[in-house]
N, C-alpha and C positions, 0 to 999 in steps of 0.2 A: 134944389138941384139934385137929380138923380145920381147914384153912385155907380150906375150900370153904363157900360160903354160897349158898342159893337163895332168890330173891324172886319173888313173884307180883304182877303188876299187872293192874288192871281198870279200864276206863273207858267211858263212855257219853255221847253227845251226840245231841240231836235234830236231825233233817233239816229244813231250811227253805228256801224259795225265796230268791233274792237273796244267797246266800252262796257263796263258792268252796268246792269240795270238795278238801281237802288230805288225803292219807293217806300215811303214811310219806314225807312231804316231796314227794310227787309231786302235782301239780294235775291233776285229772281233770275233763274236760269233762262235766258232767252237769246236770240241771234243778235240783237242790238241792245245798246244802252244809251243813256242820255248824255248829250254833250254839254259840258259846262266847267267852270273853273273849279268848283268843289266837286262833290260826288254827283252833283246835278240832280238831287232828289227833289223833283218838282212838286210832289205832295207836301213834303216837309217845308219847302220853301213858301208855298202858299199859306200854310199854317203860320209860319213865322211872320209874314207880312200881315196877316189878319190880327195876330196879337200885338205886333208893333203899331199897327194903325189904330186899334181900339185904345191903346194906352198913349197915343201920340208920341211915339218914339222914333218916328220916321219909318225907315224900311230896311230890308236886309242889305241893299246896295249901299246904303249909308253906314250901316253897322258893321258890315263885313265886305268891303269893297273888292271887286275882282282884279284890281290893280295891286293888291297886297299879296305878295307870294306866300304869306303865312296861311292863306286859305286854299292853296292849291291842293285839290284832292281831299280836302277835309270832309269829315262825316257831317252831314247836315244835322244829324241828331246832337252832335256835339254843339253846333251852333244854336240849336233849339234850346238846349240846356242853358246856354248863355242868355238867350232871349228870356227864359224863365227868371233868370237871376235879375236881369234888367227890369223885368216887371215887378218883381218883389221889391226891389230898390225904389221903384217909382210909386209903391204903395198899392199895387194891384194883385188881385188873385183871379185865376182862370175859373169862370163859371162853367162854360162849355165850349167846345169846338165841334163844327160840322164841316167836313171836308169831302170834295167829290174830285175824282180822277177821271179825266177824259182821255180814254185810249181805246183804239180798235182792238188791240192785242198787246200782250198776252191776257188771258183771263185773270182777273184780279181777285175774284171771290175767295179763293183759298187762302189768301193772305191778309185780307181785310182786318181780321181781329188782331193778328200780330202787329199789323201797322198801327192800329188804334192803341194797343199796349205799349209799343215803342214810343209813340208820341207822348202818351200819358207819363210813362217813366221819365222821359227827358224833362218833363215839366214838373214832376213830383206831384201829379194829381191822379185821381182814380180813373182806371180805364173807362168807367161808365161816363165820364165826362167828354169823352172823345168818340165821335162817330166818323167812320170812313166808308165811303161808298164809291162806286165806279159805274161809268156808263161809256158805251161806245157812241159814236156820232153817225152810225149807220152809213159808213163809207164816205161821209162828207167832210170836206176841208182837210187840213194838214193832219188832224188827229185821226180822221177817218181813213185817210189814204196811208197811214203808218209812217209818215215822215217826222212825226212828233208827238208829244204829249203835253197836256196842259192840266192844271189843277185849280180849283176855287176853294176858298175856305172862308168860313165865317166864324168869328170868336166873339164870345160875350165875356167881358171881364168886369170885376167889381173893384171899385176903389176902397181899400181897406184902412187908409190912414188919413 
């Protein structure tokens, strides 16, 4: 039996005025932000679900339910740090993460390295183990028309115990 496991995460949030835009733990000055119970960091949420899926720990809805007021407005990087703790408790280490943000605007390129560094720091891994990329959807769908953002993430973890 192999000690490697792959997980996939996906998340989506609506864009609305009057909210801060937080992606990968980076606050980006923009006219809209993502609507959600926490800081609605769609990128970090996808990463968390990829990691929890790989380690068979459920998902972030199970671990951090939106019905719990303790998570109202909470930083997703704080939750990611907890996910890292859960992984280690279950005997897993992160091999690598590849995450993609789907958004028509704003431009993400200037922030990608900081996002990867934030995700890596929350998990206690080297930034070289985390890749963040972004793409538009050329005006198609809810991400293309600017009404929301989505993110996919794939994580490889290794059983160490």
